[in-house]
C-alpha atoms as an extended CHARMM CRD file, in Angstrom:
* protein
*
       275  EXT
         1         1  MET       CA            -20.7580000000       19.1820000000        6.0150000000  PROA      1               0.0000000000
         2         2  THR       CA            -22.6070000000       18.2180000000        2.8370000000  PROA      2               0.0000000000
         3         3  THR       CA            -20.9340000000       15.2770000000        1.1450000000  PROA      3               0.0000000000
         4         4  VAL       CA            -20.6150000000       14.8460000000       -2.6020000000  PROA      4               0.0000000000
         5         5  ALA       CA            -22.7570000000       12.1090000000       -4.1830000000  PROA      5               0.0000000000
         6         6  VAL       CA            -21.5250000000       10.2530000000       -7.2750000000  PROA      6               0.0000000000
         7         7  ASN       CA            -23.0930000000        7.5500000000       -9.3980000000  PROA      7               0.0000000000
         8         8  LEU       CA            -20.8300000000        4.5060000000       -9.4540000000  PROA      8               0.0000000000
         9         9  SER       CA            -20.9730000000        1.5740000000      -11.8390000000  PROA      9               0.0000000000
        10        10  GLY       CA            -20.3370000000       -2.0300000000      -10.8750000000  PROA      10              0.0000000000
        11        11  VAL       CA            -21.2880000000       -5.4960000000      -12.0030000000  PROA      11              0.0000000000
        12        12  VAL       CA            -22.2810000000       -8.5360000000       -9.9930000000  PROA      12              0.0000000000
        13        13  GLU       CA            -19.0570000000      -10.4890000000       -9.5580000000  PROA      13              0.0000000000
        14        14  THR       CA            -18.6190000000      -14.0800000000      -10.6110000000  PROA      14              0.0000000000
        15        15  PRO       CA            -16.5700000000      -16.3980000000       -8.3660000000  PROA      15              0.0000000000
        16        16  THR       CA            -13.1460000000      -17.2630000000       -9.7700000000  PROA      16              0.0000000000
        17        17  MET       CA            -10.3230000000      -19.5870000000       -8.7480000000  PROA      17              0.0000000000
        18        18  PRO       CA             -7.0630000000      -20.9300000000      -10.1550000000  PROA      18              0.0000000000
        19        19  GLY       CA             -6.6060000000      -24.4290000000      -11.5640000000  PROA      19              0.0000000000
        20        20  SER       CA             -6.5930000000      -25.9740000000       -8.0650000000  PROA      20              0.0000000000
        21        21  PRO       CA             -9.6980000000      -25.2800000000       -5.9700000000  PROA      21              0.0000000000
        22        22  TYR       CA             -7.9290000000      -25.7150000000       -2.6260000000  PROA      22              0.0000000000
        23        23  LEU       CA             -6.7940000000      -23.2640000000        0.0240000000  PROA      23              0.0000000000
        24        24  ILE       CA             -5.0500000000      -24.3930000000        3.2230000000  PROA      24              0.0000000000
        25        25  ASP       CA             -6.5300000000      -23.6910000000        6.6350000000  PROA      25              0.0000000000
        26        26  ALA       CA             -4.7080000000      -22.8100000000        9.8660000000  PROA      26              0.0000000000
        27        27  ASP       CA             -4.1840000000      -26.4930000000       10.6750000000  PROA      27              0.0000000000
        28        28  GLY       CA             -2.7660000000      -27.3940000000        7.2520000000  PROA      28              0.0000000000
        29        29  ARG       CA             -5.9390000000      -28.9700000000        5.8610000000  PROA      29              0.0000000000
        30        30  PRO       CA             -7.1590000000      -28.1880000000        2.3330000000  PROA      30              0.0000000000
        31        31  TYR       CA            -10.5840000000      -26.7140000000        1.7980000000  PROA      31              0.0000000000
        32        32  VAL       CA            -12.6550000000      -25.2550000000       -1.0730000000  PROA      32              0.0000000000
        33        33  PRO       CA            -13.5080000000      -21.5520000000       -0.4690000000  PROA      33              0.0000000000
        34        34  VAL       CA            -17.2940000000      -21.6040000000       -0.9900000000  PROA      34              0.0000000000
        35        35  GLY       CA            -19.2260000000      -18.3180000000       -0.8940000000  PROA      35              0.0000000000
        36        36  ASP       CA            -16.2560000000      -15.9890000000       -1.2660000000  PROA      36              0.0000000000
        37        37  SER       CA            -17.9390000000      -13.7460000000       -3.8940000000  PROA      37              0.0000000000
        38        38  GLY       CA            -20.7740000000      -13.3790000000       -6.4120000000  PROA      38              0.0000000000
        39        39  VAL       CA            -24.4530000000      -13.9350000000       -5.5560000000  PROA      39              0.0000000000
        40        40  VAL       CA            -24.7730000000      -15.5920000000       -2.1350000000  PROA      40              0.0000000000
        41        41  LEU       CA            -28.1600000000      -17.1210000000       -1.3150000000  PROA      41              0.0000000000
        42        42  GLY       CA            -29.5720000000      -17.9210000000        2.1150000000  PROA      42              0.0000000000
        43        43  VAL       CA            -27.2090000000      -15.6900000000        4.1340000000  PROA      43              0.0000000000
        44        44  HSD       CA            -28.6200000000      -12.5230000000        5.7160000000  PROA      44              0.0000000000
        45        45  VAL       CA            -27.6800000000       -9.5380000000        7.8200000000  PROA      45              0.0000000000
        46        46  GLY       CA            -28.1990000000      -10.6790000000       11.4160000000  PROA      46              0.0000000000
        47        47  ASP       CA            -26.8430000000      -14.2200000000       10.8500000000  PROA      47              0.0000000000
        48        48  GLY       CA            -23.8970000000      -15.4060000000       12.9120000000  PROA      48              0.0000000000
        49        49  VAL       CA            -20.4600000000      -15.1090000000       11.3120000000  PROA      49              0.0000000000
        50        50  PHE       CA            -19.9010000000      -18.8580000000       11.6730000000  PROA      50              0.0000000000
        51        51  ASP       CA            -23.4540000000      -20.0150000000       10.8990000000  PROA      51              0.0000000000
        52        52  VAL       CA            -22.4120000000      -21.4570000000        7.5030000000  PROA      52              0.0000000000
        53        53  ASP       CA            -19.3650000000      -23.4520000000        6.4380000000  PROA      53              0.0000000000
        54        54  GLY       CA            -17.8920000000      -20.9880000000        3.9570000000  PROA      54              0.0000000000
        55        55  ASP       CA            -15.0560000000      -18.5850000000        3.3750000000  PROA      55              0.0000000000
        56        56  HSD       CA            -15.5180000000      -14.7860000000        3.8010000000  PROA      56              0.0000000000
        57        57  VAL       CA            -19.2360000000      -15.2560000000        3.1000000000  PROA      57              0.0000000000
        58        58  ALA       CA            -21.0820000000      -11.9270000000        2.7210000000  PROA      58              0.0000000000
        59        59  PRO       CA            -24.8620000000      -11.5530000000        2.4140000000  PROA      59              0.0000000000
        60        60  GLY       CA            -26.2620000000      -10.4810000000       -0.9510000000  PROA      60              0.0000000000
        61        61  VAL       CA            -23.8860000000       -9.7860000000       -3.8210000000  PROA      61              0.0000000000
        62        62  THR       CA            -20.3670000000       -8.5170000000       -4.3120000000  PROA      62              0.0000000000
        63        63  LEU       CA            -19.7240000000       -5.8970000000       -6.9950000000  PROA      63              0.0000000000
        64        64  ALA       CA            -16.5890000000       -5.4590000000       -9.0840000000  PROA      64              0.0000000000
        65        65  HSD       CA            -15.5280000000       -3.5880000000      -12.2400000000  PROA      65              0.0000000000
        66        66  ALA       CA            -13.4830000000       -4.7780000000      -15.2300000000  PROA      66              0.0000000000
        67        67  ASP       CA            -11.2300000000       -1.6910000000      -15.0500000000  PROA      67              0.0000000000
        68        68  GLN       CA             -9.0560000000       -1.9750000000      -11.9340000000  PROA      68              0.0000000000
        69        69  ALA       CA             -8.8340000000        1.8060000000      -11.3600000000  PROA      69              0.0000000000
        70        70  ALA       CA            -12.6270000000        2.0720000000      -11.5840000000  PROA      70              0.0000000000
        71        71  ARG       CA            -12.9210000000       -0.8740000000       -9.2250000000  PROA      71              0.0000000000
        72        72  HSD       CA            -10.7140000000        0.9200000000       -6.6920000000  PROA      72              0.0000000000
        73        73  ALA       CA            -12.8840000000        4.0370000000       -6.9760000000  PROA      73              0.0000000000
        74        74  LEU       CA            -16.0870000000        1.9910000000       -6.5840000000  PROA      74              0.0000000000
        75        75  THR       CA            -14.6830000000        0.4570000000       -3.4250000000  PROA      75              0.0000000000
        76        76  ALA       CA            -13.3870000000        3.7280000000       -1.9950000000  PROA      76              0.0000000000
        77        77  PHE       CA            -16.4820000000        5.8480000000       -2.6650000000  PROA      77              0.0000000000
        78        78  ALA       CA            -19.2390000000        3.3350000000       -1.7900000000  PROA      78              0.0000000000
        79        79  CYS       CA            -20.3680000000        3.6120000000        1.8360000000  PROA      79              0.0000000000
        80        80  PHE       CA            -22.6150000000        1.7680000000        4.2460000000  PROA      80              0.0000000000
        81        81  GLY       CA            -26.2380000000        2.7100000000        3.6020000000  PROA      81              0.0000000000
        82        82  ASN       CA            -25.7740000000        3.9100000000        0.0110000000  PROA      82              0.0000000000
        83        83  ARG       CA            -28.6500000000        3.0360000000       -2.3140000000  PROA      83              0.0000000000
        84        84  ALA       CA            -27.9700000000        0.5590000000       -5.1590000000  PROA      84              0.0000000000
        85        85  VAL       CA            -30.1710000000       -0.0060000000       -8.2010000000  PROA      85              0.0000000000
        86        86  VAL       CA            -30.0470000000       -2.9390000000      -10.6520000000  PROA      86              0.0000000000
        87        87  ARG       CA            -29.7740000000       -1.4670000000      -14.1590000000  PROA      87              0.0000000000
        88        88  GLY       CA            -30.1280000000       -4.5630000000      -16.3430000000  PROA      88              0.0000000000
        89        89  GLY       CA            -31.0820000000       -8.2280000000      -16.4300000000  PROA      89              0.0000000000
        90        90  ALA       CA            -34.0750000000      -10.0500000000      -14.9290000000  PROA      90              0.0000000000
        91        91  ALA       CA            -33.9860000000       -7.9510000000      -11.7480000000  PROA      91              0.0000000000
        92        92  ALA       CA            -33.7150000000       -4.5260000000      -13.4660000000  PROA      92              0.0000000000
        93        93  GLY       CA            -35.1530000000       -1.7230000000      -11.3300000000  PROA      93              0.0000000000
        94        94  ALA       CA            -34.7780000000       -3.5550000000       -8.0250000000  PROA      94              0.0000000000
        95        95  GLU       CA            -33.1720000000       -1.6000000000       -5.1770000000  PROA      95              0.0000000000
        96        96  GLY       CA            -30.7780000000       -2.6150000000       -2.4440000000  PROA      96              0.0000000000
        97        97  PHE       CA            -28.2750000000       -1.0160000000       -0.1030000000  PROA      97              0.0000000000
        98        98  VAL       CA            -24.5450000000       -1.1590000000        0.4750000000  PROA      98              0.0000000000
        99        99  LEU       CA            -23.5720000000       -3.0890000000        3.5970000000  PROA      99              0.0000000000
       100       100  GLY       CA            -19.8290000000       -2.7100000000        3.2510000000  PROA      100             0.0000000000
       101       101  LYS       CA            -16.6900000000       -3.4220000000        1.3020000000  PROA      101             0.0000000000
       102       102  ARG       CA            -13.7740000000       -5.8310000000        1.1540000000  PROA      102             0.0000000000
       103       103  GLY       CA            -10.1660000000       -5.4880000000        0.1850000000  PROA      103             0.0000000000
       104       104  GLU       CA             -7.8840000000       -7.4540000000       -2.1500000000  PROA      104             0.0000000000
       105       105  GLU       CA             -8.7420000000       -6.0250000000       -5.5930000000  PROA      105             0.0000000000
       106       106  GLY       CA            -11.8290000000       -4.3220000000       -4.1590000000  PROA      106             0.0000000000
       107       107  ARG       CA            -15.3930000000       -5.5610000000       -3.6180000000  PROA      107             0.0000000000
       108       108  VAL       CA            -18.5710000000       -3.7800000000       -2.5890000000  PROA      108             0.0000000000
       109       109  ILE       CA            -21.1840000000       -5.8030000000       -0.6880000000  PROA      109             0.0000000000
       110       110  VAL       CA            -24.8110000000       -4.9850000000       -1.5260000000  PROA      110             0.0000000000
       111       111  VAL       CA            -27.8430000000       -6.4100000000        0.2690000000  PROA      111             0.0000000000
       112       112  PHE       CA            -31.0050000000       -7.2310000000       -1.6930000000  PROA      112             0.0000000000
       113       113  PRO       CA            -34.2320000000       -9.0150000000       -0.7130000000  PROA      113             0.0000000000
       114       114  ASP       CA            -34.2250000000      -12.7660000000       -1.3590000000  PROA      114             0.0000000000
       115       115  ASP       CA            -36.5860000000      -12.5700000000       -4.3360000000  PROA      115             0.0000000000
       116       116  VAL       CA            -34.2240000000      -10.1210000000       -6.0550000000  PROA      116             0.0000000000
       117       117  LEU       CA            -31.1480000000      -12.2500000000       -5.3250000000  PROA      117             0.0000000000
       118       118  ALA       CA            -32.8630000000      -15.2270000000       -6.9510000000  PROA      118             0.0000000000
       119       119  ARG       CA            -33.0320000000      -13.2300000000      -10.2420000000  PROA      119             0.0000000000
       120       120  LEU       CA            -29.5370000000      -11.7670000000      -10.1850000000  PROA      120             0.0000000000
       121       121  VAL       CA            -26.6990000000      -13.3560000000      -12.1240000000  PROA      121             0.0000000000
       122       122  PRO       CA            -22.9850000000      -12.5110000000      -12.4810000000  PROA      122             0.0000000000
       123       123  GLY       CA            -22.5070000000       -9.6490000000      -14.9360000000  PROA      123             0.0000000000
       124       124  ASP       CA            -25.7280000000       -7.7930000000      -14.0990000000  PROA      124             0.0000000000
       125       125  PRO       CA            -24.9920000000       -4.0360000000      -13.9390000000  PROA      125             0.0000000000
       126       126  ILE       CA            -25.6780000000       -2.2120000000      -10.6760000000  PROA      126             0.0000000000
       127       127  MET       CA            -25.4400000000        1.5040000000       -9.9520000000  PROA      127             0.0000000000
       128       128  VAL       CA            -24.3960000000        2.6770000000       -6.4990000000  PROA      128             0.0000000000
       129       129  ARG       CA            -25.1480000000        6.2150000000       -5.3750000000  PROA      129             0.0000000000
       130       130  GLY       CA            -21.8640000000        6.7320000000       -3.5620000000  PROA      130             0.0000000000
       131       131  SER       CA            -21.9840000000        9.2480000000       -0.7070000000  PROA      131             0.0000000000
       132       132  GLY       CA            -20.3950000000        9.5900000000        2.7020000000  PROA      132             0.0000000000
       133       133  GLN       CA            -16.6320000000        9.7750000000        2.3490000000  PROA      133             0.0000000000
       134       134  GLY       CA            -15.4580000000       13.1490000000        3.5720000000  PROA      134             0.0000000000
       135       135  ALA       CA            -18.2120000000       13.5800000000        6.1670000000  PROA      135             0.0000000000
       136       136  SER       CA            -16.9870000000       14.5450000000        9.6350000000  PROA      136             0.0000000000
       137       137  ILE       CA            -18.0020000000       14.3710000000       13.2900000000  PROA      137             0.0000000000
       138       138  ALA       CA            -16.3010000000       16.6190000000       15.8420000000  PROA      138             0.0000000000
       139       139  GLY       CA            -13.6670000000       14.6950000000       17.7900000000  PROA      139             0.0000000000
       140       140  VAL       CA            -14.1150000000       11.4600000000       15.7850000000  PROA      140             0.0000000000
       141       141  VAL       CA            -13.0420000000       10.3920000000       12.3020000000  PROA      141             0.0000000000
       142       142  LEU       CA            -15.9710000000        9.0450000000       10.2540000000  PROA      142             0.0000000000
       143       143  MET       CA            -15.4430000000        6.9250000000        7.1600000000  PROA      143             0.0000000000
       144       144  ASN       CA            -17.1960000000        4.3810000000        4.9590000000  PROA      144             0.0000000000
       145       145  ALA       CA            -20.6820000000        5.3530000000        6.1340000000  PROA      145             0.0000000000
       146       146  ASP       CA            -23.4430000000        7.5190000000        4.6990000000  PROA      146             0.0000000000
       147       147  PRO       CA            -24.2510000000       10.0240000000        7.4820000000  PROA      147             0.0000000000
       148       148  GLY       CA            -27.9280000000        9.5530000000        6.7310000000  PROA      148             0.0000000000
       149       149  ALA       CA            -27.6180000000        5.8530000000        7.6020000000  PROA      149             0.0000000000
       150       150  LEU       CA            -25.9550000000        6.2670000000       11.0120000000  PROA      150             0.0000000000
       151       151  SER       CA            -29.3900000000        6.3100000000       12.6430000000  PROA      151             0.0000000000
       152       152  LEU       CA            -29.7320000000        2.6350000000       11.6750000000  PROA      152             0.0000000000
       153       153  LEU       CA            -26.8930000000        1.7670000000       14.0690000000  PROA      153             0.0000000000
       154       154  PRO       CA            -26.8120000000        1.8980000000       17.9030000000  PROA      154             0.0000000000
       155       155  LEU       CA            -24.8280000000        5.1550000000       17.9830000000  PROA      155             0.0000000000
       156       156  THR       CA            -25.3160000000        8.3580000000       19.9520000000  PROA      156             0.0000000000
       157       157  ILE       CA            -23.4890000000       11.3890000000       18.5690000000  PROA      157             0.0000000000
       158       158  GLY       CA            -22.4780000000       13.8330000000       21.2860000000  PROA      158             0.0000000000
       159       159  ASP       CA            -20.3510000000       16.9580000000       21.5770000000  PROA      159             0.0000000000
       160       160  GLY       CA            -16.9280000000       15.7530000000       20.4480000000  PROA      160             0.0000000000
       161       161  SER       CA            -17.7250000000       12.0710000000       21.0040000000  PROA      161             0.0000000000
       162       162  VAL       CA            -19.7900000000        9.1540000000       19.7480000000  PROA      162             0.0000000000
       163       163  SER       CA            -21.1850000000        6.5220000000       22.1160000000  PROA      163             0.0000000000
       164       164  ALA       CA            -21.7880000000        3.0700000000       20.6750000000  PROA      164             0.0000000000
       165       165  VAL       CA            -23.3900000000       -0.2110000000       21.6630000000  PROA      165             0.0000000000
       166       166  VAL       CA            -21.0810000000       -2.9960000000       20.4540000000  PROA      166             0.0000000000
       167       167  ARG       CA            -21.1370000000       -6.7560000000       20.4810000000  PROA      167             0.0000000000
       168       168  ALA       CA            -17.5700000000       -6.9730000000       21.7640000000  PROA      168             0.0000000000
       169       169  VAL       CA            -14.3720000000       -5.0330000000       22.4250000000  PROA      169             0.0000000000
       170       170  LEU       CA            -11.2850000000       -6.7920000000       21.0690000000  PROA      170             0.0000000000
       171       171  PRO       CA             -7.5550000000       -6.0350000000       21.3650000000  PROA      171             0.0000000000
       172       172  SER       CA             -5.6580000000       -5.0310000000       18.2330000000  PROA      172             0.0000000000
       173       173  SER       CA             -3.8420000000       -8.3770000000       18.2940000000  PROA      173             0.0000000000
       174       174  TYR       CA             -6.9850000000       -9.8220000000       16.6620000000  PROA      174             0.0000000000
       175       175  ALA       CA             -6.5650000000       -7.5720000000       13.6120000000  PROA      175             0.0000000000
       176       176  GLY       CA             -5.3740000000       -9.6460000000       10.6440000000  PROA      176             0.0000000000
       177       177  ASN       CA             -5.6130000000       -9.1790000000        6.8980000000  PROA      177             0.0000000000
       178       178  GLY       CA             -6.0740000000       -5.4770000000        6.1240000000  PROA      178             0.0000000000
       179       179  ILE       CA             -3.4210000000       -4.1330000000        8.5270000000  PROA      179             0.0000000000
       180       180  GLY       CA             -1.2770000000       -1.5660000000        6.7710000000  PROA      180             0.0000000000
       181       181  ARG       CA             -3.9510000000       -0.8870000000        4.1560000000  PROA      181             0.0000000000
       182       182  PRO       CA             -6.1050000000        2.2200000000        3.6270000000  PROA      182             0.0000000000
       183       183  ALA       CA             -9.3210000000        1.6930000000        5.5860000000  PROA      183             0.0000000000
       184       184  GLN       CA            -11.4050000000        3.5210000000        2.9880000000  PROA      184             0.0000000000
       185       185  MET       CA            -10.7510000000        0.6190000000        0.5980000000  PROA      185             0.0000000000
       186       186  TRP       CA            -10.2200000000       -2.3980000000        2.8700000000  PROA      186             0.0000000000
       187       187  ASP       CA            -11.9480000000       -4.1780000000        5.6750000000  PROA      187             0.0000000000
       188       188  ILE       CA             -9.9240000000       -5.7620000000        8.4930000000  PROA      188             0.0000000000
       189       189  ASP       CA            -10.2920000000       -9.4600000000        9.1250000000  PROA      189             0.0000000000
       190       190  LEU       CA            -10.5930000000      -10.3680000000       12.8040000000  PROA      190             0.0000000000
       191       191  GLN       CA             -8.5900000000      -13.5040000000       13.5660000000  PROA      191             0.0000000000
       192       192  LEU       CA            -11.4180000000      -15.3430000000       15.2980000000  PROA      192             0.0000000000
       193       193  THR       CA            -12.4570000000      -19.0010000000       15.1750000000  PROA      193             0.0000000000
       194       194  PRO       CA            -15.7400000000      -20.6310000000       16.2060000000  PROA      194             0.0000000000
       195       195  ALA       CA            -14.0750000000      -21.3420000000       19.5710000000  PROA      195             0.0000000000
       196       196  THR       CA            -13.0740000000      -17.7100000000       20.1900000000  PROA      196             0.0000000000
       197       197  ASP       CA            -16.0750000000      -15.9910000000       18.5270000000  PROA      197             0.0000000000
       198       198  PRO       CA            -17.8340000000      -13.6950000000       21.0370000000  PROA      198             0.0000000000
       199       199  GLY       CA            -21.1340000000      -14.2130000000       19.1990000000  PROA      199             0.0000000000
       200       200  LEU       CA            -20.6660000000      -11.8310000000       16.2750000000  PROA      200             0.0000000000
       201       201  ARG       CA            -23.4540000000      -11.3790000000       13.7330000000  PROA      201             0.0000000000
       202       202  LEU       CA            -23.3650000000       -9.8220000000       10.2790000000  PROA      202             0.0000000000
       203       203  GLY       CA            -24.2770000000       -6.1700000000       10.7930000000  PROA      203             0.0000000000
       204       204  ASP       CA            -22.9290000000       -5.9630000000       14.3500000000  PROA      204             0.0000000000
       205       205  LEU       CA            -20.7490000000       -3.1570000000       15.6490000000  PROA      205             0.0000000000
       206       206  VAL       CA            -17.4210000000       -4.2140000000       17.1800000000  PROA      206             0.0000000000
       207       207  ALA       CA            -14.7180000000       -2.0740000000       18.8290000000  PROA      207             0.0000000000
       208       208  VAL       CA            -11.0110000000       -2.8090000000       18.4660000000  PROA      208             0.0000000000
       209       209  ASP       CA             -8.7250000000       -1.1120000000       20.9780000000  PROA      209             0.0000000000
       210       210  ASP       CA             -5.2580000000        0.2400000000       20.1520000000  PROA      210             0.0000000000
       211       211  LEU       CA             -6.0990000000        0.3020000000       16.4500000000  PROA      211             0.0000000000
       212       212  ASP       CA             -5.8080000000        3.5070000000       14.4020000000  PROA      212             0.0000000000
       213       213  VAL       CA             -7.3570000000        3.4020000000       10.9100000000  PROA      213             0.0000000000
       214       214  ARG       CA             -7.4220000000        7.1280000000       10.1520000000  PROA      214             0.0000000000
       215       215  HSD       CA             -4.8850000000        6.5300000000        7.3920000000  PROA      215             0.0000000000
       216       216  ASN       CA             -3.3040000000        3.1090000000        6.8230000000  PROA      216             0.0000000000
       217       217  ALA       CA             -4.5670000000        0.7580000000        9.5340000000  PROA      217             0.0000000000
       218       218  GLY       CA             -2.0680000000        0.0360000000       12.2940000000  PROA      218             0.0000000000
       219       219  TYR       CA             -1.3660000000       -0.1760000000       16.0160000000  PROA      219             0.0000000000
       220       220  ARG       CA             -1.6590000000        3.0020000000       18.0810000000  PROA      220             0.0000000000
       221       221  ARG       CA             -1.9580000000        2.8170000000       21.8440000000  PROA      221             0.0000000000
       222       222  GLY       CA             -4.9710000000        4.6340000000       23.2460000000  PROA      222             0.0000000000
       223       223  TYR       CA             -6.9490000000        4.7150000000       19.9960000000  PROA      223             0.0000000000
       224       224  ARG       CA            -10.1490000000        2.8340000000       19.3020000000  PROA      224             0.0000000000
       225       225  THR       CA            -11.7580000000        1.7820000000       16.0290000000  PROA      225             0.0000000000
       226       226  ILE       CA            -15.4130000000        0.8250000000       15.7250000000  PROA      226             0.0000000000
       227       227  GLY       CA            -16.5400000000       -1.0550000000       12.6500000000  PROA      227             0.0000000000
       228       228  LEU       CA            -19.3850000000       -2.9830000000       11.0770000000  PROA      228             0.0000000000
       229       229  ILE       CA            -19.1540000000       -6.7500000000       10.5690000000  PROA      229             0.0000000000
       230       230  VAL       CA            -19.6970000000       -7.2260000000        6.8280000000  PROA      230             0.0000000000
       231       231  HSD       CA            -18.6360000000      -10.8270000000        6.0780000000  PROA      231             0.0000000000
       232       232  GLY       CA            -18.2930000000      -14.1230000000        7.8670000000  PROA      232             0.0000000000
       233       233  GLY       CA            -15.3590000000      -16.1520000000        9.0900000000  PROA      233             0.0000000000
       234       234  SER       CA            -12.6170000000      -17.8880000000        7.1900000000  PROA      234             0.0000000000
       235       235  PRO       CA            -10.4220000000      -20.9570000000        7.8220000000  PROA      235             0.0000000000
       236       236  LEU       CA             -7.4900000000      -19.1270000000        6.1880000000  PROA      236             0.0000000000
       237       237  PRO       CA             -4.6860000000      -18.1030000000        8.5990000000  PROA      237             0.0000000000
       238       238  GLY       CA             -4.7380000000      -14.3850000000        9.3300000000  PROA      238             0.0000000000
       239       239  HSD       CA             -8.3150000000      -14.0720000000        8.1550000000  PROA      239             0.0000000000
       240       240  GLY       CA            -11.7570000000      -14.1440000000        9.7380000000  PROA      240             0.0000000000
       241       241  PRO       CA            -14.9430000000      -12.0740000000       10.0940000000  PROA      241             0.0000000000
       242       242  GLY       CA            -14.6120000000       -8.7810000000        8.2370000000  PROA      242             0.0000000000
       243       243  LEU       CA            -14.7480000000       -5.4730000000       10.1240000000  PROA      243             0.0000000000
       244       244  MET       CA            -15.3120000000       -2.3880000000        7.9440000000  PROA      244             0.0000000000
       245       245  PRO       CA            -14.1110000000        0.6160000000        9.9990000000  PROA      245             0.0000000000
       246       246  ILE       CA            -16.5840000000        3.4880000000       10.3480000000  PROA      246             0.0000000000
       247       247  LEU       CA            -15.3290000000        5.4000000000       13.4230000000  PROA      247             0.0000000000
       248       248  CYS       CA            -11.8640000000        6.0600000000       14.8340000000  PROA      248             0.0000000000
       249       249  ALA       CA            -10.6300000000        8.3100000000       17.6510000000  PROA      249             0.0000000000
       250       250  PRO       CA             -8.8780000000        8.2790000000       21.0040000000  PROA      250             0.0000000000
       251       251  ALA       CA            -10.7890000000        5.7760000000       23.1440000000  PROA      251             0.0000000000
       252       252  GLU       CA            -12.1810000000        8.4810000000       25.4420000000  PROA      252             0.0000000000
       253       253  ASN       CA            -14.0010000000        9.9540000000       22.4340000000  PROA      253             0.0000000000
       254       254  LEU       CA            -15.5960000000        6.5900000000       21.5640000000  PROA      254             0.0000000000
       255       255  PRO       CA            -17.1630000000        5.2100000000       24.7680000000  PROA      255             0.0000000000
       256       256  VAL       CA            -18.8440000000        1.8530000000       24.3070000000  PROA      256             0.0000000000
       257       257  THR       CA            -21.4140000000       -0.3580000000       26.0040000000  PROA      257             0.0000000000
       258       258  ILE       CA            -21.0580000000       -4.0910000000       25.4090000000  PROA      258             0.0000000000
       259       259  ALA       CA            -24.2900000000       -5.9500000000       24.6220000000  PROA      259             0.0000000000
       260       260  VAL       CA            -23.4090000000       -9.6140000000       24.3530000000  PROA      260             0.0000000000
       261       261  ASP       CA            -26.9570000000      -10.9500000000       24.2210000000  PROA      261             0.0000000000
       262       262  ALA       CA            -28.7020000000       -8.1660000000       22.3040000000  PROA      262             0.0000000000
       263       263  LEU       CA            -30.8020000000       -8.9170000000       19.2360000000  PROA      263             0.0000000000
       264       264  PRO       CA            -29.1040000000       -8.4060000000       15.8490000000  PROA      264             0.0000000000
       265       265  MET       CA            -27.9220000000       -4.8130000000       15.7430000000  PROA      265             0.0000000000
       266       266  LEU       CA            -28.8230000000       -4.4470000000       12.0700000000  PROA      266             0.0000000000
       267       267  ARG       CA            -31.5060000000       -6.3180000000       10.1570000000  PROA      267             0.0000000000
       268       268  PRO       CA            -32.3610000000       -6.4200000000        6.4340000000  PROA      268             0.0000000000
       269       269  ASP       CA            -35.6270000000       -4.5600000000        7.0730000000  PROA      269             0.0000000000
       270       270  HSD       CA            -33.6350000000       -1.6890000000        8.5730000000  PROA      270             0.0000000000
       271       271  LEU       CA            -31.8620000000       -1.1650000000        5.2530000000  PROA      271             0.0000000000
       272       272  ASN       CA            -34.8540000000       -1.8920000000        3.0460000000  PROA      272             0.0000000000
       273       273  SER       CA            -37.1040000000        0.5530000000        4.8910000000  PROA      273             0.0000000000
       274       274  ARG       CA            -34.6850000000        3.4480000000        4.6910000000  PROA      274             0.0000000000
       275       275  PRO       CA            -36.1010000000        6.3340000000        2.6080000000  PROA      275             0.0000000000
């Protein structure tokens, strides 16, 4: 199947908050949610999800749009591996790649080299070449990923199945914020803490058993969802490292091998060297 490509418009988001800066963590303590959006410096694909003290920290930049309907479309159509180009400001012409997306009002996470991030500011326009939604693999539902970028991930596409190397397999009881939402526009937060973290890194693949995200994400016995870790942990109850679903099928169609001690499954140079 040949997917349709569309040029999408977004702007680098600026962090916002209400009059009080505090959120309340799972133990009732207030904290300031640092790194939740905008241009994030010093965090990279391959870093651990709890390496920094922040809230939903994603590497690179998050994109938004002033028109909410356009923002929803940007989030829905952008896919892992899509090319992004800065179209204005001090970093005009620089290229990056979509890592993933987040829910709430909709955010697209784009990875750029450090020297580009240093020149980006909130409001800079960025074009995303959206492509991937609607692609199919026999026996498995594919979403949120450019088929041309699947070779960057430890996946083997077979006849009616996809084998994957994952960092961990978790039960659906770990699925938090994002349940009940359309997986083409939301990630799913995994309710993990530093004490229960199985060693997840940004860019890892993780499998969640008994989770069906083909439509609105929810429990379904015997199904398996495999997703990409796109943002770090959060002290907020019901939240945690963000899993953007990319594959979903009955578990027998998605066999996995667990690689606890493997090197980072995805690195910035993987994305930046893609033609």
